N, CA, C and O atoms as a printed pandas DataFrame, in Angstrom:
     atom_number atom_name residue_name chain_id  residue_number  x_coord  y_coord  z_coord
0              1         N          MET        A               1  106.881   92.566   99.059
1              2        CA          MET        A               1  105.715   94.250   97.987
2              3         C          MET        A               1  103.737   93.747   98.588
3              4         O          MET        A               1  103.313   92.631   98.889
4              5         N          ALA        A               2  103.355   94.431   98.571
5              6        CA          ALA        A               2  102.150   94.700   99.368
6              7         C          ALA        A               2  101.245   96.096   97.857
7              8         O          ALA        A               2  101.436   97.137   97.229
8              9         N          TYR        A               3  100.345   95.046   98.082
9             10        CA          TYR        A               3   98.835   96.128   97.237
10            11         C          TYR        A               3   97.562   96.403   98.322
11            12         O          TYR        A               3   96.795   95.487   98.618
12            13         N          ILE        A               4   97.450   97.521   98.780
13            14        CA          ILE        A               4   96.250   97.644   99.366
14            15         C          ILE        A               4   95.567   98.246   99.079
15            16         O          ILE        A               4   96.081   99.277   98.648
16            17         N          ARG        A               5   94.232   98.259   99.026
17            18        CA          ARG        A               5   92.908   98.470   97.953
18            19         C          ARG        A               5   91.525   99.345   99.508
19            20         O          ARG        A               5   91.139   98.661  100.456
20            21         N          TYR        A               6   91.294  100.154   99.400
21            22        CA          TYR        A               6   90.642  100.902  100.590
22            23         C          TYR        A               6   89.502  101.446   99.307
23            24         O          TYR        A               6   89.545  102.061   98.241
24            25         N          PHE        A               7   88.072  100.487  100.578
25            26        CA          PHE        A               7   86.447  100.765   99.950
26            27         C          PHE        A               7   86.342  101.842  101.315
27            28         O          PHE        A               7   86.515  101.766  102.531
28            29         N          PRO        A               8   85.858  103.111  100.085
29            30        CA          PRO        A               8   84.813  104.134  101.359
30            31         C          PRO        A               8   83.476  103.227  101.797
31            32         O          PRO        A               8   83.114  102.278  101.101
32            33         N          LYS        A               9   82.665  103.683  103.230
33            34        CA          LYS        A               9   82.203  102.820  104.251
34            35         C          LYS        A               9   80.597  102.711  102.963
35            36         O          LYS        A               9   79.908  103.353  102.170
36            37         N          ASN        A              10   80.833  101.241  103.670
37            38        CA          ASN        A              10   79.209  100.619  102.775
38            39         C          ASN        A              10   79.477  101.394  101.072
39            40         O          ASN        A              10   78.835  102.360  100.659
40            41         N          GLN        A              11   80.086  100.993  100.646
41            42        CA          GLN        A              11   80.657  101.654   98.986
42            43         C          GLN        A              11   81.520  100.783   98.204
43            44         O          GLN        A              11   82.657  100.835   98.672
44            45         N          SER        A              12   81.457  100.152   97.393
45            46        CA          SER        A              12   81.418   98.755   96.363
46            47         C          SER        A              12   82.135   99.743   94.520
47            48         O          SER        A              12   82.673   99.453   93.451
48            49         N          ASN        A              13   81.754  100.619   95.075
49            50        CA          ASN        A              13   81.534  101.402   93.319
50            51         C          ASN        A              13   82.622  102.686   93.503
51            52         O          ASN        A              13   82.461  103.761   92.925
52            53         N          GLU        A              14   83.358  102.496   94.089
53            54        CA          GLU        A              14   85.069  103.247   94.036
54            55         C          GLU        A              14   85.491  102.546   94.820
55            56         O          GLU        A              14   84.899  101.830   95.627
56            57         N          PHE        A              15   87.234  102.796   94.532
57            58        CA          PHE        A              15   87.894  102.551   95.794
58            59         C          PHE        A              15   89.563  102.836   95.013
59            60         O          PHE        A              15   89.889  102.773   93.827
60            61         N          PHE        A              16   90.468  103.199   96.393
61            62        CA          PHE        A              16   91.694  103.624   95.551
62            63         C          PHE        A              16   92.309  102.128   96.592
63            64         O          PHE        A              16   92.129  101.491   97.629
64            65         N          GLU        A              17   93.396  102.283   94.944
65            66        CA          GLU        A              17   94.560  101.686   95.976
66            67         C          GLU        A              17   96.427  101.488   95.802
67            68         O          GLU        A              17   97.092  101.790   94.812
68            69         N          GLN        A              18   96.849  100.983   96.909
69            70        CA          GLN        A              18   98.246  101.913   96.365
70            71         C          GLN        A              18   99.181  100.322   96.358
71            72         O          GLN        A              18   98.795   99.225   96.761
72            73         N          HIS        A              19  100.090  100.582   95.940
73            74        CA          HIS        A              19  101.587  100.050   95.378
74            75         C          HIS        A              19  103.196  100.521   95.859
75            76         O          HIS        A              19  104.233  100.827   95.271
76            77         N          MET        A              20  102.929  100.441   96.708
77            78        CA          MET        A              20  104.564  101.662   97.280
78            79         C          MET        A              20  103.654  102.760   97.343
79            80         O          MET        A              20  102.734  102.902   98.149
80            81         N          ASP        A              21  104.202  103.989   95.851
81            82        CA          ASP        A              21  104.578  105.562   95.931
82            83         C          ASP        A              21  103.503  105.569   95.667
83            84         O          ASP        A              21  103.048  106.585   96.192
84            85         N          ILE        A              22  102.490  104.894   94.988
85            86        CA          ILE        A              22  101.217  105.066   93.710
86            87         C          ILE        A              22   99.949  105.359   94.357
87            88         O          ILE        A              22   99.434  104.842   95.349
88            89         N          VAL        A              23   99.696  105.955   93.872
89            90        CA          VAL        A              23   98.516  106.016   94.815
90            91         C          VAL        A              23   97.294  105.703   93.819
91            92         O          VAL        A              23   96.995  106.887   93.981
92            93         N          ASN        A              24   96.128  105.143   92.785
93            94        CA          ASN        A              24   95.109  105.987   92.639
94            95         C          ASN        A              24   93.516  105.430   93.016
95            96         O          ASN        A              24   93.060  104.595   93.796
96            97         N          TYR        A              25   92.950  106.370   92.017
97            98        CA          TYR        A              25   91.227  106.429   92.525
98            99         C          TYR        A              25   90.465  106.084   91.354
99           100         O          TYR        A              25   90.826  106.584   90.289
100          101         N          TYR        A              26   89.281  105.165   91.374
101          102        CA          TYR        A              26   89.089  104.843   90.578
102          103         C          TYR        A              26   87.530  104.611   91.062
103          104         O          TYR        A              26   87.076  104.475   92.198
104          105         N          ARG        A              27   86.874  104.615   89.762
105          106        CA          ARG        A              27   84.739  104.878   89.891
106          107         C          ARG        A              27   84.833  103.420   89.268
107          108         O          ARG        A              27   85.758  103.029   88.557
108          109         N          ILE        A              28   83.667  102.645   89.670
109          110        CA          ILE        A              28   83.036  101.776   88.338
110          111         C          ILE        A              28   81.660  103.003   87.727
111          112         O          ILE        A              28   80.989  103.648   88.533
112          113         N          ILE        A              29   81.536  103.072   86.722
113          114        CA          ILE        A              29   81.247  102.815   85.932
114          115         C          ILE        A              29   79.786  102.028   84.619
115          116         O          ILE        A              29   80.401  101.754   83.588
116          117         N          ASP        A              30   78.800  101.791   84.502
117          118        CA          ASP        A              30   78.574  101.178   83.993
118          119         C          ASP        A              30   78.518   99.827   84.410
119          120         O          ASP        A              30   77.909   99.259   85.316
120          121         N          THR        A              31   79.636   99.292   83.154
121          122        CA          THR        A              31   80.170   98.020   83.408
122          123         C          THR        A              31   82.219   99.014   83.253
123          124         O          THR        A              31   83.299   98.707   83.757
124          125         N          HIS        A              32   82.071   99.424   82.924
125          126        CA          HIS        A              32   84.001   99.207   82.850
126          127         C          HIS        A              32   84.449  100.158   84.132
127          128         O          HIS        A              32   83.560  100.946   84.456
128          129         N          VAL        A              33   85.782  100.241   85.002
129          130        CA          VAL        A              33   86.340  101.172   85.919
130          131         C          VAL        A              33   86.830  102.020   85.120
131          132         O          VAL        A              33   86.916  101.718   83.930
132          133         N          GLU        A              34   87.223  103.157   85.535
133          134        CA          GLU        A              34   88.304  104.644   84.801
134          135         C          GLU        A              34   88.434  104.848   86.127
135          136         O          GLU        A              34   87.529  105.061   86.934
136          137         N          LEU        A              35   89.910  104.755   86.373
137          138        CA          LEU        A              35   91.100  106.311   86.757
138          139         C          LEU        A              35   90.341  108.021   86.795
139          140         O          LEU        A              35   89.748  108.771   86.019
140          141         N          LEU        A              36   90.592  108.016   87.553
141          142        CA          LEU        A              36   89.835  109.422   88.210
142          143         C          LEU        A              36   90.871  110.155   87.986
143          144         O          LEU        A              36   91.275  110.920   87.110
144          145         N          TRP        A              37   91.447  109.458   89.677
145          146        CA          TRP        A              37   93.063  109.931   89.927
146          147         C          TRP        A              37   94.284  109.519   90.761
147          148         O          TRP        A              37   94.085  109.092   91.899
148          149         N          SER        A              38   95.346  109.602   90.352
149          150        CA          SER        A              38   96.195  109.215   90.962
150          151         C          SER        A              38   97.725  110.546   91.094
151          152         O          SER        A              38   98.033  111.542   90.440
152          153         N          ALA        A              39   98.317  109.834   92.295
153          154        CA          ALA        A              39   99.570  110.298   92.796
154          155         C          ALA        A              39  100.173  109.853   93.355
155          156         O          ALA        A              39   99.902  108.938   94.132
156          157         N          ARG        A              40  101.668  110.564   93.071
157          158        CA          ARG        A              40  102.824  110.101   93.943
158          159         C          ARG        A              40  103.179  110.079   95.271
159          160         O          ARG        A              40  103.731  111.152   95.516
160          161         N          LEU        A              41  103.118  109.146   96.577
161          162        CA          LEU        A              41  103.525  109.842   97.103
162          163         C          LEU        A              41  105.189  110.691   97.866
163          164         O          LEU        A              41  106.159  110.960   97.158
164          165         N          ASN        A              42  105.143  110.905   99.057
165          166        CA          ASN        A              42  107.123  111.119   99.537
166          167         C          ASN        A              42  106.740  109.398  100.360
167          168         O          ASN        A              42  105.596  109.156  100.743
168          169         N          LEU        A              43  107.472  108.741  100.459
169          170        CA          LEU        A              43  106.866  107.957  102.011
170          171         C          LEU        A              43  108.428  108.074  103.256
171          172         O          LEU        A              43  108.889  107.214  104.006
172          173         N          GLN        A              44  108.792  109.276  103.043
173          174        CA          GLN        A              44  109.515  109.566  103.884
174          175         C          GLN        A              44  109.191  110.783  104.024
175          176         O          GLN        A              44  110.118  111.588  104.106
176          177         N          GLN        A              45  108.182  111.144  104.075
177          178        CA          GLN        A              45  107.743  112.452  104.523
178          179         C          GLN        A              45  106.560  111.931  104.739
179          180         O          GLN        A              45  105.937  111.440  103.798
180          181         N          GLU        A              46  105.790  111.956  106.656
181          182        CA          GLU        A              46  104.406  112.389  106.903
182          183         C          GLU        A              46  103.640  113.544  106.127
183          184         O          GLU        A              46  104.241  114.448  105.545
184          185         N          ALA        A              47  102.695  113.466  106.158
185          186        CA          ALA        A              47  101.524  114.622  106.097
186          187         C          ALA        A              47  100.243  114.450  106.450
187          188         O          ALA        A              47   99.839  113.331  106.765
188          189         N          LYS        A              48   99.748  115.115  106.446
189          190        CA          LYS        A              48   97.932  115.229  106.840
190          191         C          LYS        A              48   97.289  115.565  105.335
191          192         O          LYS        A              48   97.771  116.586  104.844
192          193         N          ASN        A              49   96.254  114.869  104.486
193          194        CA          ASN        A              49   96.219  115.046  103.940
194          195         C          ASN        A              49   94.303  115.546  103.890
195          196         O          ASN        A              49   93.509  114.810  103.306
196          197         N          ALA        A              50   93.970  116.481  104.387
197          198        CA          ALA        A              50   92.798  117.447  104.626
198          199         C          ALA        A              50   91.244  116.188  103.451
199          200         O          ALA        A              50   90.427  115.463  104.019
200          201         N          ASN        A              51   91.292  116.269  102.710
201          202        CA          ASN        A              51   90.647  115.264  101.674
202          203         C          ASN        A              51   90.528  114.267  101.421
203          204         O          ASN        A              51   89.613  113.930  100.670
204          205         N          LEU        A              52   91.976  112.785  102.285
205          206        CA          LEU        A              52   91.350  111.861  102.484
206          207         C          LEU        A              52   93.433  112.017  103.986
207          208         O          LEU        A              52   94.596  112.422  104.000
208          209         N          ALA        A              53   92.147  111.171  105.003
209          210        CA          ALA        A              53   93.067  111.555  105.785
210          211         C          ALA        A              53   93.262  110.046  105.758
211          212         O          ALA        A              53   93.170  109.370  106.782
212          213         N          PHE        A              54   93.398  109.790  105.157
213          214        CA          PHE        A              54   94.079  107.568  105.414
214          215         C          PHE        A              54   95.482  108.028  105.017
215          216         O          PHE        A              54   96.494  107.707  105.640
216          217         N          LEU        A              55   95.456  108.971  103.698
217          218        CA          LEU        A              55   96.640  108.944  103.271
218          219         C          LEU        A              55   97.764  109.867  104.121
219          220         O          LEU        A              55   97.816  111.095  104.051
220          221         N          THR        A              56   98.678  108.998  104.963
221          222        CA          THR        A              56   99.444  109.974  105.816
222          223         C          THR        A              56  100.625  110.334  105.034
223          224         O          THR        A              56  101.334  111.092  105.696
224          225         N          ASN        A              57  100.957  110.161  104.240
225          226        CA          ASN        A              57  102.035  110.951  103.327
226          227         C          ASN        A              57  101.854  111.588  102.415
227          228         O          ASN        A              57  100.932  111.403  101.621
228          229         N          LYS        A              58  102.957  112.737  102.319
229          230        CA          LYS        A              58  102.697  113.813  101.035
230          231         C          LYS        A              58  102.716  113.646   99.797
231          232         O          LYS        A              58  103.870  113.790   99.393
232          233         N          ILE        A              59  102.126  113.451   99.124
233          234        CA          ILE        A              59  101.781  114.316   98.056
234          235         C          ILE        A              59  102.793  114.980   97.178
235          236         O          ILE        A              59  102.743  116.165   97.510
236          237         N          VAL        A              60  103.702  114.839   96.215
237          238        CA          VAL        A              60  104.179  115.562   95.634
238          239         C          VAL        A              60  104.021  115.248   94.165
239          240         O          VAL        A              60  104.925  115.779   93.519
240          241         N          GLU        A              61  103.289  114.654   93.525
241          242        CA          GLU        A              61  102.567  114.917   92.624
242          243         C          GLU        A              61  101.183  114.356   92.169
243          244         O          GLU        A              61  101.070  113.269   92.736
244          245         N          GLN        A              62  100.220  114.568   91.504
245          246        CA          GLN        A              62   99.370  113.880   91.030
246          247         C          GLN        A              62   98.517  114.377   89.702
247          248         O          GLN        A              62   98.961  115.182   88.883
248          249         N          SER        A              63   97.479  113.883   89.649
249          250        CA          SER        A              63   96.915  114.548   87.845
250          251         C          SER        A              63   95.726  113.764   88.435
251          252         O          SER        A              63   95.384  112.867   89.205
252          253         N          GLY        A              64   95.367  114.607   87.645
253          254        CA          GLY        A              64   92.955  113.867   88.077
254          255         C          GLY        A              64   93.218  115.007   88.825
255          256         O          GLY        A              64   94.058  115.898   88.959
256          257         N          LYS        A              65   91.720  114.453   89.433
257          258        CA          LYS        A              65   90.896  115.565   90.638
258          259         C          LYS        A              65   90.753  114.597   91.862
259          260         O          LYS        A              65   90.321  113.444   91.874
260          261         N          MET        A              66   91.377  115.605   93.202
261          262        CA          MET        A              66   91.647  114.422   93.863
262          263         C          MET        A              66   90.137  114.035   94.389
263          264         O          MET        A              66   89.387  115.012   94.404
264          265         N          PRO        A              67   89.887  113.512   94.573
265          266        CA          PRO        A              67   88.479  112.747   95.268
266          267         C          PRO        A              67   88.297  113.459   97.256
267          268         O          PRO        A              67   89.275  113.782   97.932
268          269         N          THR        A              68   87.240  113.507   97.610
269          270        CA          THR        A              68   87.003  114.247   98.576
270          271         C          THR        A              68   86.361  112.642   99.843
271          272         O          THR        A              68   85.130  112.660   99.842
272          273         N          ILE        A              69   86.867  111.559  100.688
273          274        CA          ILE        A              69   86.311  111.111  101.376
274          275         C          ILE        A              69   86.023  111.544  102.859
275          276         O          ILE        A              69   87.071  111.567  103.505
276          277         N          GLN        A              70   84.769  111.940  103.684
277          278        CA          GLN        A              70   84.652  112.746  104.790
278          279         C          GLN        A              70   84.357  111.157  105.581
279          280         O          GLN        A              70   84.954  111.149  106.658
280          281         N          LYS        A              71   84.050  110.619  105.477
281          282        CA          LYS        A              71   83.779  108.581  105.975
282          283         C          LYS        A              71   84.452  107.714  106.181
283          284         O          LYS        A              71   85.323  107.385  105.374
284          285         N          GLY        A              72   84.285  107.190  107.132
285          286        CA          GLY        A              72   85.386  105.780  107.540
286          287         C          GLY        A              72   85.922  104.738  106.057
287          288         O          GLY        A              72   85.122  104.402  105.184
288          289         N          LEU        A              73   86.766  104.522  106.049
289          290        CA          LEU        A              73   87.027  103.333  104.988
290          291         C          LEU        A              73   87.160  101.943  104.917
291          292         O          LEU        A              73   87.089  101.518  106.070
292          293         N          VAL        A              74   87.292  101.178  104.249
293          294        CA          VAL        A              74   87.649   99.537  105.148
294          295         C          VAL        A              74   89.547   99.147  104.133
295          296         O          VAL        A              74   89.845   99.950  103.248
296          297         N          TYR        A              75   90.111   98.473  104.299
297          298        CA          TYR        A              75   90.690   98.041  103.866
298          299         C          TYR        A              75   91.553   96.423  103.571
299          300         O          TYR        A              75   92.187   95.853  104.459
300          301         N          TYR        A              76   91.400   95.892  102.166
301          302        CA          TYR        A              76   92.319   94.444  102.339
302          303         C          TYR        A              76   94.347   94.689  102.412
303          304         O          TYR        A              76   94.484   95.823  101.953
304          305         N          ASN        A              77   95.411   94.283  102.671
305          306        CA          ASN        A              77   96.266   93.855  102.650
306          307         C          ASN        A              77   96.862   93.370  101.130
307          308         O          ASN        A              77   97.316   92.227  101.199
308          309         N          TYR        A              78   96.921   93.710  100.368
309          310        CA          TYR        A              78   97.306   91.711  100.166
310          311         C          TYR        A              78   98.991   91.754  100.384
311          312         O          TYR        A              78   99.479   92.871  100.558
312          313         N          SER        A              79   99.823   90.672  100.379
313          314        CA          SER        A              79  101.492   90.768  100.653
314          315         C          SER        A              79  101.828   89.479   99.460
315          316         O          SER        A              79  101.408   88.328   99.336
316          317         N          VAL        A              80  102.532   90.095   98.899
317          318        CA          VAL        A              80  103.125   89.014   97.625
318          319         C          VAL        A              80  104.366   89.056   98.147
319          320         O          VAL        A              80  104.963   90.113   98.349
320          321         N          PRO        A              81  105.056   87.354   98.519
321          322        CA          PRO        A              81  103.993   86.445   98.398
322          323         C          PRO        A              81  103.295   86.606  100.371
323          324         O          PRO        A              81  103.752   87.283  101.292
324          325         N          GLY        A              82  102.464   85.958  100.349
325          326        CA          GLY        A              82  102.492   86.068  101.869
326          327         C          GLY        A              82  100.471   86.553  102.375
327          328         O          GLY        A              82   99.558   86.075  101.701
328          329         N          SER        A              83  100.362   86.906  102.826
329          330        CA          SER        A              83   99.170   86.954  103.368
330          331         C          SER        A              83   98.297   87.944  103.523
331          332         O          SER        A              83   98.822   89.026  103.785
332          333         N          THR        A              84   97.000   87.932  103.439
333          334        CA          THR        A              84   95.409   89.079  103.524
334          335         C          THR        A              84   95.882   90.119  104.748
335          336         O          THR        A              84   97.085   89.968  104.960
336          337         N          THR        A              85   95.644   90.517  105.088
337          338        CA          THR        A              85   94.967   91.960  106.424
338          339         C          THR        A              85   94.394   92.647  106.109
339          340         O          THR        A              85   94.377   93.539  105.261
340          341         N          PHE        A              86   93.737   92.191  106.945
341          342        CA          PHE        A              86   92.092   93.698  106.592
342          343         C          PHE        A              86   91.980   94.372  108.258
343          344         O          PHE        A              86   92.382   94.036  109.372
344          345         N          GLY        A              87   91.075   95.672  107.588
345          346        CA          GLY        A              87   90.673   96.459  108.482
346          347         C          GLY        A              87   89.538   97.613  108.292
347          348         O          GLY        A              87   88.952   97.851  107.236
348          349         N          THR        A              88   89.385   98.155  109.306
349          350        CA          THR        A              88   88.816   99.799  108.923
350          351         C          THR        A              88   90.393  100.692  109.674
351          352         O          THR        A              88   91.400  100.456  110.341
352          353         N          ILE        A              89   89.393  102.228  108.709
353          354        CA          ILE        A              89   90.214  103.420  108.829
354          355         C          ILE        A              89   88.746  104.496  109.505
355          356         O          ILE        A              89   87.584  104.422  109.107
356          357         N          ASP        A              90   89.202  105.292  110.436
357          358        CA          ASP        A              90   87.709  105.420  110.737
358          359         C          ASP        A              90   87.756  107.596  109.725
359          360         O          ASP        A              90   88.720  107.703  108.967
360          361         N          LYS        A              91   87.277  108.280  109.770
361          362        CA          LYS        A              91   86.982  109.164  109.983
362          363         C          LYS        A              91   88.190  110.283  109.453
363          364         O          LYS        A              91   88.127  111.083  108.520
364          365         N          ALA        A              92   89.585  109.952  110.656
365          366        CA          ALA        A              92   90.052  110.876  111.078
366          367         C          ALA        A              92   91.315  110.430  110.843
367          368         O          ALA        A              92   92.327  110.889  111.373
368          369         N          GLY        A              93   91.255  109.255  109.800
369          370        CA          GLY        A              93   92.299  108.084  109.659
370          371         C          GLY        A              93   92.936  107.587  110.210
371          372         O          GLY        A              93   94.077  107.312  109.839
372          373         N          LYS        A              94   92.207  107.129  111.842
373          374        CA          LYS        A              94   93.072  106.518  112.673
374          375         C          LYS        A              94   92.130  104.611  112.473
375          376         O          LYS        A              94   91.053  104.027  112.592
376          377         N          LYS        A              95   94.221  104.362  111.940
377          378        CA          LYS        A              95   94.116  102.699  111.649
378          379         C          LYS        A              95   94.147  101.766  112.989
379          380         O          LYS        A              95   94.945  101.806  113.925
380          381         N          THR        A              96   92.586  100.583  112.700
381          382        CA          THR        A              96   92.372   99.220  112.959
382          383         C          THR        A              96   92.326   98.172  112.060
383          384         O          THR        A              96   91.694   98.075  111.008
384          385         N          ARG        A              97   93.177   97.296  112.683
385          386        CA          ARG        A              97   94.040   95.727  112.084
386          387         C          ARG        A              97   93.030   94.920  112.494
387          388         O          ARG        A              97   92.841   94.594  113.666
388          389         N          LEU        A              98   92.079   94.435  111.138
389          390        CA          LEU        A              98   91.269   93.539  113.205
390          391         C          LEU        A              98   91.550   91.929  112.112
391          392         O          LEU        A              98   90.734   91.007  112.124
392          393         N          GLY        A              99   92.941   91.906  111.190
393          394        CA          GLY        A              99   92.750   89.957  111.597
394          395         C          GLY        A              99   93.670   90.048  110.428
395          396         O          GLY        A              99   94.269   91.032  109.994
396          397         N          GLU        A             100   93.647   88.250  109.819
397          398        CA          GLU        A             100   94.691   88.096  108.620
398          399         C          GLU        A             100   93.292   87.330  108.205
399          400         O          GLU        A             100   92.459   87.072  109.075
400          401         N          ALA        A             101   93.104   87.013  106.947
401          402        CA          ALA        A             101   92.196   86.982  105.670
402          403         C          ALA        A             101   92.227   85.403  105.982
403          404         O          ALA        A             101   93.356   84.973  106.215
404          405         N          THR        A             102   91.176   84.466  106.025
405          406        CA          THR        A             102   91.179   82.869  106.352
406          407         C          THR        A             102   91.603   82.522  105.412
407          408         O          THR        A             102   91.949   83.534  104.802
408          409         N          GLU        A             103   91.915   81.288  104.602
409          410        CA          GLU        A             103   92.076   80.730  102.849
410          411         C          GLU        A             103   90.687   81.091  102.019
411          412         O          GLU        A             103   90.486   81.456  100.861
412          413         N          ASP        A             104   90.078   80.899  102.814
413          414        CA          ASP        A             104   88.616   81.142  102.404
414          415         C          ASP        A             104   88.161   82.845  101.274
415          416         O          ASP        A             104   88.005   83.282  100.134
416          417         N          GLN        A             105   88.155   83.107  102.455
417          418        CA          GLN        A             105   89.036   85.188  102.492
418          419         C          GLN        A             105   89.324   85.354  101.445
419          420         O          GLN        A             105   88.740   85.949  100.539
420          421         N          ALA        A             106   90.542   84.681  101.486
421          422        CA          ALA        A             106   92.115   85.334  100.757
422          423         C          ALA        A             106   91.423   84.339   99.044
423          424         O          ALA        A             106   92.298   84.611   98.222
424          425         N          LYS        A             107   90.931   83.923   98.708
425          426        CA          LYS        A             107   90.195   83.277   97.483
426          427         C          LYS        A             107   89.472   84.480   96.921
427          428         O          LYS        A             107   89.246   84.704   95.732
428          429         N          GLN        A             108   89.243   84.998   97.656
429          430        CA          GLN        A             108   87.386   85.696   97.590
430          431         C          GLN        A             108   87.803   87.206   96.986
431          432         O          GLN        A             108   87.165   87.937   96.229
432          433         N          MET        A             109   89.266   87.414   97.679
433          434        CA          MET        A             109   89.965   88.641   97.786
434          435         C          MET        A             109   89.352   90.365   98.384
435          436         O          MET        A             109   90.007   91.356   98.708
436          437         N          PHE        A             110   87.615   90.098   98.327
437          438        CA          PHE        A             110   86.875   90.832   99.164
438          439         C          PHE        A             110   85.893   90.675   99.753
439          440         O          PHE        A             110   84.899   90.562   99.035
440          441         N          PHE        A             111   85.707   90.606  100.987
441          442        CA          PHE        A             111   84.830   90.006  100.959
442          443         C          PHE        A             111   84.241   90.851  102.192
443          444         O          PHE        A             111   84.931   91.791  102.587
444          445         N          SER        A             112   83.185   90.625  102.743
445          446        CA          SER        A             112   82.784   91.672  104.469
446          447         C          SER        A             112   83.305   91.821  105.585
447          448         O          SER        A             112   83.785   91.074  106.438
448          449         N          ILE        A             113   83.094   93.249  105.425
449          450        CA          ILE        A             113   83.927   93.459  107.530
450          451         C          ILE        A             113   82.971   93.767  108.100
451          452         O          ILE        A             113   82.327   94.814  108.043
452          453         N          GLN        A             114   82.840   92.966  108.621
453          454        CA          GLN        A             114   80.967   93.690  110.414
454          455         C          GLN        A             114   81.733   94.719  110.644
455          456         O          GLN        A             114   81.474   95.759  110.038
456          457         N          GLU        A             115   82.486   94.694  111.266
457          458        CA          GLU        A             115   83.202   96.394  111.534
458          459         C          GLU        A             115   83.293   97.356  110.691
459          460         O          GLU        A             115   84.016   98.341  110.844
460          461         N          GLU        A             116   82.398   97.092  109.525
461          462        CA          GLU        A             116   82.282   98.438  108.682
462          463         C          GLU        A             116   81.063   99.569  108.750
463          464         O          GLU        A             116   80.827  100.604  108.127
464          465         N          GLU        A             117   80.465   98.901  109.736
465          466        CA          GLU        A             117   79.109   99.054  110.287
466          467         C          GLU        A             117   79.167  100.318  111.349
467          468         O          GLU        A             117   78.552  101.369  111.533
468          469         N          GLN        A             118   80.573   99.397  112.100
469          470        CA          GLN        A             118   80.947  101.018  113.083
470          471         C          GLN        A             118   81.056  101.910  112.697
471          472         O          GLN        A             118   80.710  102.804  113.470
472          473         N          LEU        A             119   81.464  102.278  111.617
473          474        CA          LEU        A             119   82.489  103.263  111.314
474          475         C          LEU        A             119   81.432  105.012  111.291
475          476         O          LEU        A             119   82.005  106.077  111.059
């Protein structure tokens, strides 16, 4: 079982969370987190999503207003049980796995990814 969190380049006030075929988009507003968009993916069918190039499967249902991300992202992939891997995704949707989190990084859940500046 894996949970993936995606953050647009140099931003921490908005993020996507994917668990299996469900993707949610959240924005931090003042002191709370708001769910602004939710979608279900068909994991058996690849598709290009112009507004969200990092999502490579067909969106079959959605609610809320789909966001548009036109820049690179960083991602954290949490496997339960298991390890945390991380990497970058460029604005065209090309994913680059950069490594596996150290024990200290895994405890933090989110940590700086130096390659983020190169996106």
